[in-house]
Short mmCIF file of the C-alpha atoms (twelve columns), coordinates in Angstrom:
data_MODEL
# 
_entry.id   MODEL 
# 
loop_
_atom_site.group_PDB 
_atom_site.id 
_atom_site.type_symbol 
_atom_site.label_atom_id 
_atom_site.label_alt_id 
_atom_site.label_comp_id 
_atom_site.label_asym_id 
_atom_site.label_seq_id 
_atom_site.Cartn_x 
_atom_site.Cartn_y 
_atom_site.Cartn_z 
_atom_site.pdbx_PDB_model_num 
ATOM 1   C CA . MET A 1   21.798  21.762  4.807   1 
ATOM 2   C CA . ALA A 2   24.309  20.555  2.214   1 
ATOM 3   C CA . ALA A 3   22.911  19.231  -1.066  1 
ATOM 4   C CA . LEU A 4   22.350  15.484  -1.076  1 
ATOM 5   C CA . SER A 5   24.285  13.220  -3.383  1 
ATOM 6   C CA . GLY A 6   24.720  9.523   -4.043  1 
ATOM 7   C CA . ARG A 7   22.408  7.049   -2.311  1 
ATOM 8   C CA . PRO A 8   20.812  9.620   0.056   1 
ATOM 9   C CA . ALA A 9   19.807  11.761  -2.917  1 
ATOM 10  C CA . GLU A 10  18.520  8.713   -4.786  1 
ATOM 11  C CA . MET A 11  16.390  7.580   -1.852  1 
ATOM 12  C CA . GLN A 12  15.052  11.071  -1.160  1 
ATOM 13  C CA . ALA A 13  14.040  11.526  -4.795  1 
ATOM 14  C CA . ALA A 14  12.269  8.135   -4.783  1 
ATOM 15  C CA . ASN A 15  10.292  9.100   -1.685  1 
ATOM 16  C CA . VAL A 16  9.301   12.485  -3.128  1 
ATOM 17  C CA . LYS A 17  8.156   10.802  -6.346  1 
ATOM 18  C CA . LEU A 18  6.199   8.151   -4.438  1 
ATOM 19  C CA . LEU A 19  4.363   10.761  -2.383  1 
ATOM 20  C CA . GLU A 20  3.477   12.765  -5.486  1 
ATOM 21  C CA . GLU A 21  2.033   9.705   -7.219  1 
ATOM 22  C CA . LEU A 22  0.107   8.541   -4.153  1 
ATOM 23  C CA . CYS A 23  -1.563  11.961  -3.881  1 
ATOM 24  C CA . GLY A 24  -2.803  11.843  -7.483  1 
ATOM 25  C CA . PRO A 25  -5.499  9.886   -9.352  1 
ATOM 26  C CA . GLY A 26  -5.233  6.109   -9.397  1 
ATOM 27  C CA . ASP A 27  -6.851  3.355   -11.390 1 
ATOM 28  C CA . PHE A 28  -10.106 3.254   -9.406  1 
ATOM 29  C CA . LEU A 29  -9.742  6.007   -6.778  1 
ATOM 30  C CA . SER A 30  -9.725  9.767   -7.378  1 
ATOM 31  C CA . GLY A 31  -6.781  12.016  -6.609  1 
ATOM 32  C CA . GLN A 32  -8.745  13.795  -3.896  1 
ATOM 33  C CA . LEU A 33  -9.576  10.560  -2.098  1 
ATOM 34  C CA . ARG A 34  -6.088  9.080   -2.379  1 
ATOM 35  C CA . ALA A 35  -4.503  12.273  -1.025  1 
ATOM 36  C CA . ALA A 36  -6.891  12.263  1.946   1 
ATOM 37  C CA . VAL A 37  -6.037  8.615   2.645   1 
ATOM 38  C CA . VAL A 38  -2.304  9.403   2.520   1 
ATOM 39  C CA . ARG A 39  -2.686  12.309  4.949   1 
ATOM 40  C CA . GLU A 40  -4.789  10.227  7.348   1 
ATOM 41  C CA . THR A 41  -2.307  7.350   7.189   1 
ATOM 42  C CA . LEU A 42  0.714   9.534   7.903   1 
ATOM 43  C CA . LYS A 43  -0.996  11.090  10.919  1 
ATOM 44  C CA . ALA A 44  -2.551  7.902   12.295  1 
ATOM 45  C CA . THR A 45  0.229   5.322   11.906  1 
ATOM 46  C CA . ALA A 46  1.414   4.213   15.352  1 
ATOM 47  C CA . THR A 47  -0.156  7.304   16.971  1 
ATOM 48  C CA . CYS A 48  -3.902  6.572   17.207  1 
ATOM 49  C CA . GLY A 49  -4.665  6.041   20.888  1 
ATOM 50  C CA . ALA A 50  -7.702  3.859   20.217  1 
ATOM 51  C CA . CYS A 51  -5.717  1.588   17.894  1 
ATOM 52  C CA . ARG A 52  -2.884  1.344   20.397  1 
ATOM 53  C CA . LYS A 53  -5.358  0.263   23.082  1 
ATOM 54  C CA . ILE A 54  -6.679  -2.468  20.778  1 
ATOM 55  C CA . GLN A 55  -3.114  -3.690  20.254  1 
ATOM 56  C CA . VAL A 56  -2.451  -3.761  23.985  1 
ATOM 57  C CA . GLU A 57  -5.586  -5.861  24.492  1 
ATOM 58  C CA . ARG A 58  -5.143  -7.892  21.283  1 
ATOM 59  C CA . LYS A 59  -5.197  -11.251 23.080  1 
ATOM 60  C CA . ASN A 60  -8.845  -10.554 23.870  1 
ATOM 61  C CA . VAL A 61  -9.760  -9.494  20.318  1 
ATOM 62  C CA . ASP A 62  -11.704 -11.915 18.148  1 
ATOM 63  C CA . LYS A 63  -10.170 -11.378 14.694  1 
ATOM 64  C CA . ASN A 64  -13.476 -12.230 13.061  1 
ATOM 65  C CA . ASP A 65  -15.004 -9.302  14.943  1 
ATOM 66  C CA . LEU A 66  -12.241 -6.771  14.276  1 
ATOM 67  C CA . TRP A 67  -14.497 -4.612  12.112  1 
ATOM 68  C CA . ASN A 68  -16.904 -4.012  15.010  1 
ATOM 69  C CA . VAL A 69  -14.035 -3.563  17.463  1 
ATOM 70  C CA . VAL A 70  -12.525 -0.730  15.409  1 
ATOM 71  C CA . ALA A 71  -15.927 0.836   14.702  1 
ATOM 72  C CA . ALA A 72  -16.593 1.026   18.448  1 
ATOM 73  C CA . ALA A 73  -13.097 2.222   19.384  1 
ATOM 74  C CA . LYS A 74  -13.687 5.956   18.870  1 
ATOM 75  C CA . CYS A 75  -10.583 6.555   16.789  1 
ATOM 76  C CA . THR A 76  -9.606  10.177  16.213  1 
ATOM 77  C CA . PHE A 77  -9.754  10.982  12.494  1 
ATOM 78  C CA . HIS A 78  -7.891  13.900  10.965  1 
ATOM 79  C CA . GLU A 79  -9.546  14.246  7.561   1 
ATOM 80  C CA . ALA A 80  -12.960 15.721  6.806   1 
ATOM 81  C CA . GLU A 81  -15.978 13.462  7.305   1 
ATOM 82  C CA . ASP A 82  -13.808 10.843  9.012   1 
ATOM 83  C CA . CYS A 83  -11.616 10.629  5.914   1 
ATOM 84  C CA . HIS A 84  -14.603 10.424  3.557   1 
ATOM 85  C CA . GLY A 85  -16.047 7.686   5.735   1 
ATOM 86  C CA . LEU A 86  -12.978 5.496   5.248   1 
ATOM 87  C CA . GLY A 87  -11.144 6.339   8.454   1 
ATOM 88  C CA . VAL A 88  -12.074 3.022   10.086  1 
ATOM 89  C CA . VAL A 89  -10.520 1.163   7.154   1 
ATOM 90  C CA . VAL A 90  -7.383  3.311   7.045   1 
ATOM 91  C CA . HIS A 91  -6.713  3.050   10.788  1 
ATOM 92  C CA . ALA A 92  -7.163  -0.706  10.788  1 
ATOM 93  C CA . LEU A 93  -4.813  -1.090  7.832   1 
ATOM 94  C CA . CYS A 94  -2.038  1.083   9.211   1 
ATOM 95  C CA . ASN A 95  -2.218  -0.017  12.842  1 
ATOM 96  C CA . LEU A 96  -3.967  -3.385  13.166  1 
ATOM 97  C CA . GLN A 97  -2.818  -5.481  10.246  1 
ATOM 98  C CA . ASN A 98  -1.806  -8.336  12.523  1 
ATOM 99  C CA . LEU A 99  -5.410  -8.716  13.709  1 
ATOM 100 C CA . MET A 100 -7.091  -8.867  10.303  1 
ATOM 101 C CA . SER A 101 -9.066  -11.757 8.909   1 
ATOM 102 C CA . GLU A 102 -11.180 -12.638 5.914   1 
ATOM 103 C CA . ALA A 103 -14.229 -11.354 7.801   1 
ATOM 104 C CA . TRP A 104 -12.647 -7.893  8.164   1 
ATOM 105 C CA . TYR A 105 -11.624 -7.903  4.489   1 
ATOM 106 C CA . LYS A 106 -15.182 -8.593  3.328   1 
ATOM 107 C CA . GLU A 107 -16.614 -5.913  5.625   1 
ATOM 108 C CA . ALA A 108 -14.048 -3.399  4.363   1 
ATOM 109 C CA . ALA A 109 -14.907 -4.122  0.729   1 
ATOM 110 C CA . GLU A 110 -18.607 -3.543  1.374   1 
ATOM 111 C CA . HIS A 111 -17.976 -0.398  3.413   1 
ATOM 112 C CA . LEU A 112 -15.714 1.061   0.730   1 
ATOM 113 C CA . TYR A 113 -18.368 0.342   -1.909  1 
ATOM 114 C CA . ARG A 114 -21.049 2.113   0.153   1 
ATOM 115 C CA . CYS A 115 -18.863 5.160   0.746   1 
ATOM 116 C CA . LEU A 116 -17.803 5.561   -2.887  1 
ATOM 117 C CA . SER A 117 -21.180 4.780   -4.453  1 
ATOM 118 C CA . ALA A 118 -22.760 7.575   -2.414  1 
ATOM 119 C CA . SER A 119 -21.102 10.109  -4.732  1 
ATOM 120 C CA . GLU A 120 -20.308 8.207   -7.947  1 
ATOM 121 C CA . HIS A 121 -21.623 5.339   -10.006 1 
ATOM 122 C CA . ILE A 122 -19.773 2.100   -9.308  1 
ATOM 123 C CA . PRO A 123 -20.802 -1.207  -10.896 1 
ATOM 124 C CA . ASP A 124 -22.314 -3.466  -8.254  1 
ATOM 125 C CA . THR A 125 -19.974 -6.447  -8.699  1 
ATOM 126 C CA . PRO A 126 -17.543 -8.281  -6.388  1 
ATOM 127 C CA . ALA A 127 -14.682 -7.488  -8.774  1 
ATOM 128 C CA . ASP A 128 -15.343 -3.741  -8.592  1 
ATOM 129 C CA . ARG A 129 -15.324 -3.895  -4.810  1 
ATOM 130 C CA . LEU A 130 -12.111 -5.927  -4.648  1 
ATOM 131 C CA . LEU A 131 -10.145 -3.806  -7.120  1 
ATOM 132 C CA . ARG A 132 -10.965 -0.612  -5.264  1 
ATOM 133 C CA . LEU A 133 -10.080 -2.177  -1.932  1 
ATOM 134 C CA . ALA A 134 -6.816  -3.518  -3.371  1 
ATOM 135 C CA . GLU A 135 -5.852  0.000   -4.438  1 
ATOM 136 C CA . LEU A 136 -6.813  1.482   -1.076  1 
ATOM 137 C CA . ILE A 137 -4.705  -1.134  0.718   1 
ATOM 138 C CA . ALA A 138 -1.750  -0.407  -1.559  1 
ATOM 139 C CA . VAL A 139 -1.995  3.352   -0.977  1 
ATOM 140 C CA . VAL A 140 -2.119  2.898   2.799   1 
ATOM 141 C CA . GLY A 141 0.688   0.317   2.752   1 
ATOM 142 C CA . LEU A 142 3.004   2.554   0.751   1 
ATOM 143 C CA . ALA A 143 2.211   5.575   2.925   1 
ATOM 144 C CA . VAL A 144 3.088   3.461   5.994   1 
ATOM 145 C CA . GLY A 145 6.344   2.446   4.304   1 
ATOM 146 C CA . PHE A 146 7.143   6.087   3.569   1 
ATOM 147 C CA . ARG A 147 6.427   7.055   7.173   1 
ATOM 148 C CA . ALA A 148 8.424   4.145   8.581   1 
ATOM 149 C CA . PHE A 149 11.444  5.073   6.460   1 
ATOM 150 C CA . TYR A 150 11.687  8.548   7.982   1 
ATOM 151 C CA . ARG A 151 10.920  7.287   11.480  1 
ATOM 152 C CA . ALA A 152 13.897  4.957   11.115  1 
ATOM 153 C CA . VAL A 153 16.120  7.748   9.796   1 
ATOM 154 C CA . ASP A 154 15.076  10.039  12.652  1 
ATOM 155 C CA . ALA A 155 15.835  7.275   15.142  1 
ATOM 156 C CA . GLU A 156 19.432  7.317   13.941  1 
ATOM 157 C CA . GLY A 157 19.608  11.040  14.662  1 
ATOM 158 C CA . SER A 158 21.728  11.721  11.583  1 
ATOM 159 C CA . GLY A 159 19.624  14.622  10.303  1 
ATOM 160 C CA . LEU A 160 20.753  13.634  6.820   1 
ATOM 161 C CA . LEU A 161 17.284  13.202  5.282   1 
ATOM 162 C CA . GLN A 162 14.312  15.406  6.031   1 
ATOM 163 C CA . GLU A 163 10.796  14.060  5.484   1 
ATOM 164 C CA . PRO A 164 9.367   15.810  2.388   1 
ATOM 165 C CA . SER A 165 6.304   17.990  2.745   1 
ATOM 166 C CA . LEU A 166 3.053   16.666  1.403   1 
ATOM 167 C CA . PRO A 167 2.531   17.747  -2.205  1 
ATOM 168 C CA . ALA A 168 -0.584  19.490  -3.416  1 
ATOM 169 C CA . THR A 169 -3.379  17.110  -4.324  1 
ATOM 170 C CA . ARG A 170 -3.508  16.316  -8.028  1 
ATOM 171 C CA . GLU A 171 -7.225  16.442  -8.658  1 
ATOM 172 C CA . GLY A 172 -8.639  14.057  -11.196 1 
ATOM 173 C CA . LYS A 173 -10.908 11.101  -11.736 1 
ATOM 174 C CA . ALA A 174 -9.754  7.511   -11.665 1 
ATOM 175 C CA . ARG A 175 -8.397  5.989   -14.874 1 
ATOM 176 C CA . PHE A 176 -10.988 3.223   -15.032 1 
ATOM 177 C CA . GLY A 177 -14.679 3.125   -14.252 1 
ATOM 178 C CA . SER A 178 -15.264 -0.605  -14.025 1 
ATOM 179 C CA . ALA A 179 -13.461 -3.850  -13.343 1 
ATOM 180 C CA . ALA A 180 -14.568 -5.116  -16.751 1 
ATOM 181 C CA . GLU A 181 -12.164 -2.625  -18.380 1 
ATOM 182 C CA . VAL A 182 -9.288  -4.366  -16.605 1 
ATOM 183 C CA . CYS A 183 -9.956  -8.048  -16.135 1 
ATOM 184 C CA . LYS A 184 -12.251 -11.003 -16.544 1 
ATOM 185 C CA . HIS A 185 -11.904 -12.141 -12.932 1 
ATOM 186 C CA . VAL A 186 -10.327 -11.051 -9.675  1 
ATOM 187 C CA . GLY A 187 -10.559 -12.844 -6.362  1 
ATOM 188 C CA . PRO A 188 -9.086  -15.469 -4.071  1 
ATOM 189 C CA . ARG A 189 -7.232  -18.349 -5.671  1 
ATOM 190 C CA . GLU A 190 -6.496  -21.799 -4.320  1 
ATOM 191 C CA . GLY A 191 -3.391  -21.650 -2.184  1 
ATOM 192 C CA . SER A 192 -3.291  -17.844 -2.159  1 
ATOM 193 C CA . GLY A 193 -5.365  -17.026 0.914   1 
ATOM 194 C CA . TRP A 194 -8.444  -14.807 0.917   1 
ATOM 195 C CA . GLY A 195 -7.059  -11.615 -0.663  1 
ATOM 196 C CA . ALA A 196 -7.788  -10.466 -4.194  1 
ATOM 197 C CA . GLY A 197 -5.409  -11.701 -6.867  1 
ATOM 198 C CA . PHE A 198 -4.945  -12.166 -10.608 1 
ATOM 199 C CA . VAL A 199 -3.580  -14.835 -12.871 1 
ATOM 200 C CA . ARG A 200 -2.265  -13.935 -16.325 1 
ATOM 201 C CA . GLU A 201 -5.237  -15.099 -18.327 1 
ATOM 202 C CA . ASP A 202 -7.602  -12.952 -16.216 1 
ATOM 203 C CA . VAL A 203 -6.139  -9.635  -17.361 1 
ATOM 204 C CA . ASN A 204 -7.335  -7.916  -20.523 1 
ATOM 205 C CA . GLN A 205 -4.715  -7.872  -23.279 1 
ATOM 206 C CA . GLY A 206 -2.828  -4.627  -23.883 1 
ATOM 207 C CA . LEU A 207 -3.726  -3.128  -20.505 1 
ATOM 208 C CA . MET A 208 -1.604  -0.083  -19.679 1 
ATOM 209 C CA . VAL A 209 -0.679  0.986   -16.159 1 
ATOM 210 C CA . GLY A 210 -0.320  4.558   -14.963 1 
ATOM 211 C CA . ASN A 211 3.253   5.075   -16.147 1 
ATOM 212 C CA . GLY A 212 2.351   4.149   -19.716 1 
ATOM 213 C CA . GLU A 213 3.903   0.682   -19.699 1 
ATOM 214 C CA . LYS A 214 2.046   -2.478  -20.526 1 
ATOM 215 C CA . PHE A 215 0.870   -4.270  -17.412 1 
ATOM 216 C CA . PHE A 216 2.935   -7.419  -17.949 1 
ATOM 217 C CA . GLU A 217 6.080   -5.397  -18.568 1 
ATOM 218 C CA . GLU A 218 5.778   -4.296  -14.933 1 
ATOM 219 C CA . PHE A 219 4.801   -7.595  -13.333 1 
ATOM 220 C CA . SER A 220 6.770   -10.800 -13.701 1 
ATOM 221 C CA . LYS A 221 5.516   -13.506 -16.039 1 
ATOM 222 C CA . LEU A 222 6.943   -16.191 -13.772 1 
ATOM 223 C CA . LYS A 223 6.095   -14.757 -10.365 1 
ATOM 224 C CA . PHE A 224 2.638   -13.562 -11.372 1 
ATOM 225 C CA . MET A 225 0.951   -16.648 -9.913  1 
ATOM 226 C CA . ALA A 226 -1.719  -17.287 -7.294  1 
ATOM 227 C CA . PHE A 227 0.721   -18.071 -4.459  1 
ATOM 228 C CA . SER A 228 3.161   -15.234 -5.171  1 
ATOM 229 C CA . PRO A 229 3.298   -12.104 -2.977  1 
ATOM 230 C CA . MET A 230 3.588   -10.132 -6.234  1 
ATOM 231 C CA . ASN A 231 0.096   -11.368 -7.067  1 
ATOM 232 C CA . LYS A 232 -1.261  -9.473  -4.069  1 
ATOM 233 C CA . TRP A 233 0.082   -6.179  -5.425  1 
ATOM 234 C CA . ALA A 234 -1.044  -6.925  -8.978  1 
ATOM 235 C CA . PRO A 235 -4.738  -6.014  -8.492  1 
ATOM 236 C CA . ALA A 236 -3.598  -2.532  -7.460  1 
ATOM 237 C CA . LEU A 237 -2.290  -2.077  -11.031 1 
ATOM 238 C CA . SER A 238 -0.557  1.320   -11.205 1 
ATOM 239 C CA . THR A 239 -0.070  1.587   -7.438  1 
ATOM 240 C CA . GLY A 240 1.531   -1.850  -7.489  1 
ATOM 241 C CA . SER A 241 3.891   -0.539  -10.155 1 
ATOM 242 C CA . LEU A 242 4.803   2.337   -7.824  1 
ATOM 243 C CA . PHE A 243 5.669   -0.268  -5.207  1 
ATOM 244 C CA . LEU A 244 8.047   -2.047  -7.591  1 
ATOM 245 C CA . ARG A 245 9.871   1.107   -8.637  1 
ATOM 246 C CA . TRP A 246 10.086  2.494   -5.090  1 
ATOM 247 C CA . CYS A 247 11.391  -0.802  -3.707  1 
ATOM 248 C CA . SER A 248 14.002  -0.954  -6.441  1 
ATOM 249 C CA . VAL A 249 15.555  2.186   -4.969  1 
ATOM 250 C CA . LEU A 250 14.988  1.784   -1.224  1 
ATOM 251 C CA . TYR A 251 15.109  -1.995  -0.992  1 
ATOM 252 C CA . SER A 252 16.664  -4.230  -3.647  1 
ATOM 253 C CA . PRO A 253 16.539  -3.853  -7.431  1 
ATOM 254 C CA . ILE A 254 13.471  -5.376  -9.085  1 
ATOM 255 C CA . GLN A 255 13.117  -5.476  -12.858 1 
ATOM 256 C CA . HIS A 256 9.658   -6.173  -14.292 1 
ATOM 257 C CA . GLY A 257 8.772   -8.092  -11.144 1 
ATOM 258 C CA . TYR A 258 11.930  -10.200 -11.159 1 
ATOM 259 C CA . GLU A 259 14.426  -10.226 -8.323  1 
ATOM 260 C CA . THR A 260 17.773  -9.426  -9.926  1 
ATOM 261 C CA . TYR A 261 20.685  -11.881 -9.650  1 
ATOM 262 C CA . HIS A 262 22.269  -10.092 -6.703  1 
ATOM 263 C CA . PHE A 263 18.976  -9.845  -4.804  1 
ATOM 264 C CA . MET A 264 19.774  -12.303 -2.023  1 
ATOM 265 C CA . PHE A 265 23.485  -12.422 -1.291  1 
ATOM 266 C CA . LYS A 266 25.281  -10.009 -3.617  1 
ATOM 267 C CA . LYS A 267 25.114  -6.269  -3.239  1 
ATOM 268 C CA . ALA A 268 23.695  -4.149  -6.025  1 
ATOM 269 C CA . PRO A 269 26.079  -1.428  -7.280  1 
ATOM 270 C CA . GLY A 270 26.262  1.393   -4.776  1 
ATOM 271 C CA . ARG A 271 24.327  -0.509  -2.089  1 
ATOM 272 C CA . ALA A 272 25.673  -1.104  1.412   1 
ATOM 273 C CA . LEU A 273 23.553  -4.202  2.084   1 
ATOM 274 C CA . ASN A 274 22.269  -7.198  0.175   1 
ATOM 275 C CA . ARG A 275 18.741  -8.491  0.728   1 
ATOM 276 C CA . VAL A 276 19.738  -10.699 3.658   1 
ATOM 277 C CA . GLY A 277 21.284  -7.729  5.417   1 
ATOM 278 C CA . LEU A 278 18.261  -5.579  4.677   1 
ATOM 279 C CA . GLU A 279 15.939  -8.221  6.113   1 
ATOM 280 C CA . ASP A 280 17.988  -8.389  9.306   1 
ATOM 281 C CA . ALA A 281 17.881  -4.603  9.682   1 
ATOM 282 C CA . ALA A 282 14.150  -4.476  8.947   1 
ATOM 283 C CA . ALA A 283 13.390  -7.219  11.458  1 
ATOM 284 C CA . GLY A 284 15.268  -5.386  14.180  1 
ATOM 285 C CA . TYR A 285 13.532  -2.096  13.410  1 
ATOM 286 C CA . THR A 286 9.987   -3.438  13.176  1 
ATOM 287 C CA . THR A 287 10.436  -5.400  16.400  1 
ATOM 288 C CA . ALA A 288 11.693  -2.293  18.167  1 
ATOM 289 C CA . VAL A 289 8.753   -0.096  17.123  1 
ATOM 290 C CA . GLY A 290 6.083   -2.793  17.242  1 
ATOM 291 C CA . CYS A 291 5.271   -2.496  13.542  1 
ATOM 292 C CA . SER A 292 2.842   -5.066  12.095  1 
ATOM 293 C CA . PHE A 293 3.991   -4.628  8.500   1 
# 
């Protein structure tokens, strides 16, 4: 295969980098656990027979009972010990996002806490549960995005980009041991739904994310508000930063959380589509493959 250049090379390098970072230590999850979650996500997304059956029968699913529905569905897990006990969370996130509710979110936070605290000390606080769940959601979401990118490329039949092999796991403990090292508060905010979120004054001053930059140099000062989608990535800290940098290459340029001036209607240098065009293409693709993301 000829060497890649231009935009294909740029996108391939961004995907390789993303995969490497996802399979290494995070802010609250170890490298071993994150790598297992990535592997499970890549194998389970849109392929789990039990999840597909739930989707087919989704009109009969009570969203407030989704946790029990998935637990009883006999999903096939690929990682050891049902992905460290987290397989039910991973499969729901990558295949059943459209059926989730606040009830599922609370059950997932408690289940994650039980699984992790069986082998390590975790402070027994709501904030520690929510920050770990936020990171897990971000890891699964980015792995789904990675998988969807290559599914879309394969659908075109160009053979131009080959899905990179999974990197070796970068063993290591999480960067932080407690939520108190990061913030004063994390949780739902008025007008922002039931997911975990931050506001500026919650975050400890001088906090550094995984790439060595200060937290607020990565996330927008203006968009970092309770009702902003960026707020939902913010509790994931370093993994949220990965999202920003990856999207800046594969989607539209984002600088420190800001949408650049050409984000909506003007094309960034070297890009074939502006954001409007990208949204049209994404809508057509996700509709075609039945993607919930």
